Steps between C-alpha positions, in 0.01 A plus 500: 500500500474587135446868438134546369619743239749243373226236488284728293780572265580122460129427436479782242812368322357148502168617362684677221694181409182294507322746273795491260486115502121511444551730197761268357283191552202667339713601205605139451142383543393731212775346286360154584161609372650545159703181496261298283469770225874575495578125470256490209672799346844345522365176342377703205832684472695166507267358239572798272878467553496127434283519188696778339833338591379187318386711200841660483675160507274355229536786252843592376401824324613822674164675498323221688772469753511875563125501554530211745778669696301826512198310656728324743653828605169661544366211715818492706484878567139455620615223739781717630263794558270282708779343710666838558166646608418207730840499669494882549148488639570204742840619622462880536522616860596866450297743698620813309238742376584703190339629184342216303330491161165338580427382147829316490435335835159386374642366178766298692219334705301428188793303364454264795121477507438512124488124443272445804259758362508345154432145632186636663406703188516823690493815277730779622399857435830690564478879521840605616615859450861568442727682747289445812751494780456434872717476811499123549683180580488309173493147642223585756283671239548201265400269785186707564414500126562125479264443790224720358527347152506142618204574731313653210558194279382265767185708549406474130360213298657402165506780246489775753631856455777655699553881475837643596552878513800718573429871517643822642310723738732808546222720636474279806862388507440133423600240249224247468469127410163335452428129488135414406330174421144396398501202734277388785543806713521530883194526722464843657498354855842337442676801341603666828699187597682405176830661611508306826771232530363143444154628402384375164190504288601205275602138519811347339469419129542159344880522547473613863592862421334793666297538815781560753384852594853641480516661151288807566636540857847523344373741236373733775838491683677585180273792429534632855884476483484715189272760659245420226137410489301202374127495429271213411162508331309184437152376401398135515461358149663803339857509615755674714724801454812585702647845468854551623639854558870558549691832555585616155850585384661668205700293252868479591713743295619338178280188532394339171251220523608182321215274618355296218116494499330175594286403204398141506155457651480876586269744331 
């Protein structure tokens, strides 16, 4: 007979593997939610590259060609930034927790979701303080932010407003992230269940995205693995606010932030 203790250990290990696979599948699902907008963005980039390449070929003068090459370089760098971010987000499997700059993590996510927000005319109110550090796994917190931001966009009509806040709370030992929308809101009787696996308050959109009931369940698992807290406040017709609290950290010695601010579509 199999030793009961061994059976329990094998089941525990299997559950851990399944949870890891679920996290990976959900991460790829959130990438799929942005596929349409990212394809549109690349089409715009290619149009820019082609048009300026033609302009450079048509005009022999050095000033015009230099201008064309500068525009092509800028567009290419934008494309490289998106692809690098997408590949890093989709492939990352590290479980290491270390000091992370929350503003930088949020800005990296905004690179990926920016076009999707612009296509739906969502105004972003970004209030991110500098040098807010937390003990975190970068890929998991980015996955959490991606889920919350995509959920917020899906909850809003065209021309909605998304508020993103990064702030330090040293008195209580937390670094805080807030994602707030002015969308449809969640009924009070459904709020206690929103973090349950496969429970959802919405239906898939016109592209079949959303409504799986996995996004917020994964968010809760991530928060728990970080020994953090997540709070939700919502009112039907007025919107929803998620507040994430992570154990704060001091900036690593000698660190100098080189993150470029995200400007387009962000106020």
